[in-house]
Wavefront OBJ file of the C-alpha trace (Angstrom):
o trace
v -11.048 -12.784 -9.190
v -12.941 -9.253 -7.816
v -12.326 -9.552 -3.844
v -15.556 -8.904 -1.525
v -15.793 -8.292 2.228
v -15.983 -12.004 3.085
v -12.297 -12.311 1.721
v -11.169 -9.306 3.138
v -12.492 -10.310 6.296
v -10.926 -13.478 6.157
v -7.063 -12.071 5.089
v -7.452 -10.079 7.967
v -8.225 -12.939 10.335
v -5.551 -15.191 8.722
v -3.206 -12.643 9.571
v -3.737 -12.396 13.387
v -4.219 -16.341 13.201
v -2.327 -18.450 11.078
v -3.081 -21.288 12.514
v -6.782 -21.398 12.524
v -8.759 -24.698 11.330
v -11.646 -23.978 8.743
v -14.364 -24.726 11.182
v -12.683 -21.886 13.168
v -12.553 -19.766 10.354
v -16.493 -19.849 9.676
v -17.308 -19.498 13.227
v -15.264 -16.183 13.662
v -16.491 -15.178 10.222
v -20.500 -16.122 10.528
v -20.004 -17.535 7.730
v -20.842 -21.538 6.180
v -18.091 -24.117 6.573
v -18.475 -24.107 2.801
v -17.913 -20.754 1.921
v -15.180 -20.394 4.225
v -13.541 -23.433 2.042
v -14.557 -21.509 -1.437
v -13.134 -18.886 -0.003
v -9.754 -20.202 1.392
v -9.364 -22.151 -1.895
v -10.085 -18.785 -4.069
v -7.093 -16.955 -1.869
v -4.546 -19.793 -2.328
v -5.458 -20.770 -6.528
v -4.712 -16.508 -6.904
v -1.671 -16.293 -4.651
v -3.187 -14.466 -1.743
v -2.160 -16.949 0.999
v -0.160 -20.159 1.032
v -0.236 -22.831 2.922
v 1.621 -25.346 4.862
v 0.843 -28.695 6.758
v 1.823 -28.482 10.548
v 3.667 -31.751 11.323
v 1.100 -32.439 14.130
v -1.837 -33.317 12.254
v -2.276 -33.616 8.722
v -5.548 -31.675 8.152
v -4.290 -28.865 10.225
v -2.658 -26.184 7.924
v -0.991 -22.788 8.501
v -1.768 -20.074 6.221
v 0.105 -17.160 5.672
v -0.567 -13.928 3.513
v 1.941 -13.785 0.705
v 3.439 -10.516 -0.476
v 0.609 -9.996 -3.165
v -2.175 -11.197 0.048
v -0.571 -8.193 2.286
v -0.843 -5.377 -0.543
v -4.055 -6.409 -1.403
v -4.848 -6.625 2.267
v -3.736 -2.808 3.209
v -5.137 -1.320 0.048
v -8.616 -3.147 1.140
v -7.858 -1.848 4.335
v -7.673 1.702 3.117
v -10.972 1.407 0.890
v -13.101 -0.086 3.462
v -11.818 2.883 6.466
v -12.540 5.265 3.790
v -16.169 3.913 3.341
v -16.851 3.545 6.595
v -15.338 7.076 7.405
v -17.915 7.969 4.768
v -20.896 6.184 6.437
v -20.142 7.568 10.055
v -20.274 10.867 8.734
v -23.590 10.037 7.071
v -24.648 9.038 10.014
v -23.498 12.011 12.650
v -25.251 14.278 9.898
v -28.472 12.213 10.078
v -28.287 11.897 14.106
v -27.566 15.614 14.658
v -30.706 16.168 12.458
v -32.903 13.936 14.044
v -31.807 15.796 17.296
v -32.685 18.882 15.758
v -36.697 17.308 14.841
v -36.756 16.174 18.651
v -35.751 19.743 19.702
v -38.253 21.361 17.783
v -40.767 19.002 18.641
v -40.398 19.546 22.152
v -40.384 23.332 21.782
v -44.121 22.979 20.283
v -45.297 20.524 22.893
v -43.896 23.004 25.419
v -45.890 26.202 24.127
v -48.809 24.177 23.689
l 1 2 3 4 5 6 7 8 9 10 11 12 13 14 15 16 17 18 19 20 21 22 23 24 25 26 27 28 29 30 31 32 33 34 35 36 37 38 39 40 41 42 43 44 45 46 47 48 49 50 51 52 53 54 55 56 57 58 59 60 61 62 63 64 65 66 67 68 69 70 71 72 73 74 75 76 77 78 79 80 81 82 83 84 85 86 87 88 89 90 91 92 93 94 95 96 97 98 99 100 101 102 103 104 105 106 107 108 109 110 111 112
């Protein structure tokens, strides 16, 4: 399975909050309940996370990242960080160019 940004965000969330329910997952990730369910099932089936039922409620599960899930999350984190840093650099360059244009426009308006 090819993991996407939703899978990555889900792995990150489950590492922080292992006893979260699917409705809360959907709300936190701003996705539909159906998509949350689909992503959870695919991560479980592919061995990235495992579930255990809580003794209190038969519908409440605890989600744990497996060693495969932890390793994959770490790799995805590095890839995501590299991509975000490149985007940040590109934005910084664009901001600097726009600042230069604004300064040039101000200079032209002051001399006219």
